[in-house]
Structure formats: structure tokens, C-alpha cells
C-alpha positions in Angstrom: 127.5 -37.2 -105.4 129.5 -37.2 -102.3 130.6 -41.0 -103.0 131.8 -39.6 -106.3 133.9 -37.1 -104.6 135.2 -39.4 -102.0 136.2 -42.1 -104.7 138.2 -39.2 -106.9 139.8 -37.7 -103.6 140.9 -41.6 -102.8 142.0 -42.3 -106.2 144.0 -38.5 -106.1 145.5 -39.8 -102.7 146.6 -43.3 -104.2 148.5 -41.7 -107.2 150.1 -39.5 -105.0 151.7 -41.7 -102.6 152.2 -44.4 -104.7 154.6 -41.6 -107.0 156.3 -40.4 -103.7 157.1 -43.9 -102.8 158.5 -44.6 -106.5 160.4 -41.8 -106.1 162.1 -42.1 -102.9 162.7 -45.8 -103.7 166.3 -46.7 -103.5 167.1 -47.4 -107.3 168.1 -51.2 -107.5 172.1 -51.3 -108.8 172.8 -53.9 -111.6 176.7 -54.9 -110.9 177.0 -56.2 -114.2 177.9 -54.0 -117.2 175.1 -53.2 -119.7 174.7 -56.3 -122.4 176.6 -58.6 -120.1 174.6 -61.9 -118.7 175.3 -63.0 -115.1 177.9 -66.3 -115.0 176.5 -69.6 -115.7 176.2 -71.9 -113.0 178.3 -74.9 -113.7 176.3 -77.5 -115.4 176.9 -81.1 -115.4 175.8 -84.2 -117.5 175.4 -87.8 -116.5 177.8 -88.8 -119.2 180.4 -86.4 -118.1 179.9 -87.5 -114.3 179.7 -91.4 -114.6 182.8 -93.6 -115.7 184.5 -90.3 -113.4 187.3 -91.4 -111.5 187.3 -90.6 -107.5 190.2 -89.6 -105.8 190.8 -88.7 -101.9 193.5 -87.1 -100.5 196.9 -87.3 -101.7 195.4 -88.0 -105.4 194.8 -92.1 -104.5 191.9 -93.5 -106.7 189.5 -95.7 -105.1 187.3 -96.3 -107.9 184.6 -95.0 -110.5 181.5 -93.6 -110.8 178.7 -96.0 -111.2 175.5 -94.3 -110.5 173.8 -91.4 -109.9 170.9 -91.4 -107.6 168.2 -88.3 -107.8 166.0 -86.8 -105.2 162.1 -86.7 -106.0 162.9 -83.2 -107.0 165.2 -84.1 -109.6 168.0 -82.6 -108.2 171.4 -85.2 -107.7 171.9 -86.3 -104.2 174.3 -89.6 -104.2 177.1 -90.8 -106.5 177.6 -94.6 -106.4 181.1 -95.7 -106.6 182.4 -99.2 -107.2 185.2 -99.5 -105.7 188.9 -101.6 -107.0 187.0 -104.8 -105.2 183.8 -104.5 -106.8 181.8 -103.6 -103.8 179.7 -99.8 -103.7 179.6 -96.9 -102.0 177.2 -94.1 -101.3 179.0 -90.7 -101.8 177.1 -87.4 -101.5 177.0 -85.0 -104.2 178.1 -82.5 -101.6 180.6 -84.0 -101.0 182.8 -84.4 -104.2 184.4 -81.5 -106.2 184.8 -82.3 -109.9 187.4 -81.8 -112.7 185.5 -82.6 -116.1 188.2 -82.1 -118.2 190.3 -84.6 -116.6 186.8 -86.8 -115.6 187.5 -87.0 -111.6 185.8 -86.2 -108.6 187.8 -85.2 -105.1 186.6 -86.2 -101.8 188.6 -84.5 -99.1 188.8 -88.1 -97.0 191.7 -89.8 -95.4 192.6 -93.5 -96.8 191.4 -94.4 -92.9 188.3 -93.0 -92.7 187.6 -94.3 -96.4 188.3 -97.7 -95.4 185.5 -97.6 -92.4 182.4 -96.6 -95.3 180.0 -99.1 -95.3 179.8 -101.3 -98.7 177.2 -103.0 -100.2 176.5 -104.8 -103.6 174.4 -104.9 -106.6 171.8 -107.0 -104.8 171.9 -105.5 -101.3 171.0 -101.7 -102.4 170.7 -99.7 -99.1 167.4 -97.5 -98.8 169.3 -94.2 -99.6 166.2 -91.6 -98.2 165.5 -93.5 -94.5 166.6 -90.9 -92.2 169.3 -93.1 -90.6 171.0 -93.6 -93.7 171.2 -90.1 -95.1 172.7 -89.5 -91.5 175.4 -91.7 -91.2 176.3 -91.6 -94.7 176.7 -87.7 -95.0 178.6 -87.7 -91.3 181.2 -89.8 -92.9 181.8 -87.5 -95.3 182.1 -85.1 -92.8 178.5 -83.2 -93.9 174.9 -82.6 -92.9 172.3 -83.9 -94.8 170.1 -80.9 -96.5 166.3 -80.7 -96.1 165.0 -83.1 -98.8 162.8 -81.8 -101.7 159.6 -83.6 -102.1 157.8 -82.6 -105.4 153.6 -83.5 -104.9 153.0 -84.6 -108.4 149.1 -84.5 -108.8 147.5 -86.7 -111.5 145.1 -85.3 -113.6 
């Protein structure tokens, strides 16, 4: 009988304290009016990006988006840009600002700096995810590489 009484008292205390917590908790404020959805993040489709003209400072065209490189988690990592002399350069996604209506992307980099970016051809693709390559490429654009996201895929 004593154990039954202790269980009932414990349950009553638990209900009382949870009720007090709910009453004293600050209500969450919804910054959006009722019925309004939060603004959608911009979405990009591959066919909108591929073939886009790449511009640098002063709206100088330097090439077009030839290919896309994704990380293991499926996030866009790089654009492969084909220059006018048929060389390829790697541009971090984070270094670009797209205008999908005009099908252009702008990179804030000077013409002098752009000329120093390492190039390659379709027969000599770099190893995109080696730490040294990632650091070097991001550094050319004044960026720091974000942490790579890896997915562990388990086979059934």
C-alpha cells in the first residue's frame, strides 16, 4: 500500500511540475502572419547553371559553365568553367553570384588574379577533394573551404 501511495504522489508531482514548466515557458513568437509560408530558398537546376556565362569584375566574360562537381553528400561544390582558349578552371560554388534570368554568374575577382588561376584540360582533371587542391582553389577566390560533408552509405 505504501508503494502504491508513493507512486501516486510521484505521478502527481510530475504532473504538477510539468504544468508549471508549460505555464512559465515563454511562448514562441511566429514572425510570419497566419497563413504565410516562410520565403523559399533560391533553387537552382542543372540546366539553368550549365552554359551560363561567367563574368568577373567590370562584367568581363571569361568563359561558360561546362560541368558541375558535387560532394559526397550531394551538395554543389564546384563549377567547371571552360575559358575562351578551351582550358578549364575550377570555381567554388560559394564564389559565384548567379542571375538565372540573364543566365550569368559573377565572380568578384580581378582580371590579373583570374590569369593566375591554375588551368587544366579534359584529359588532366584534378583530384577535387584532396585537401591541398581544395585549399589552393578556394584561396584564389579569397575563400576558406567549408568542411566536407560525408555520407556513410550502407549497403543492405
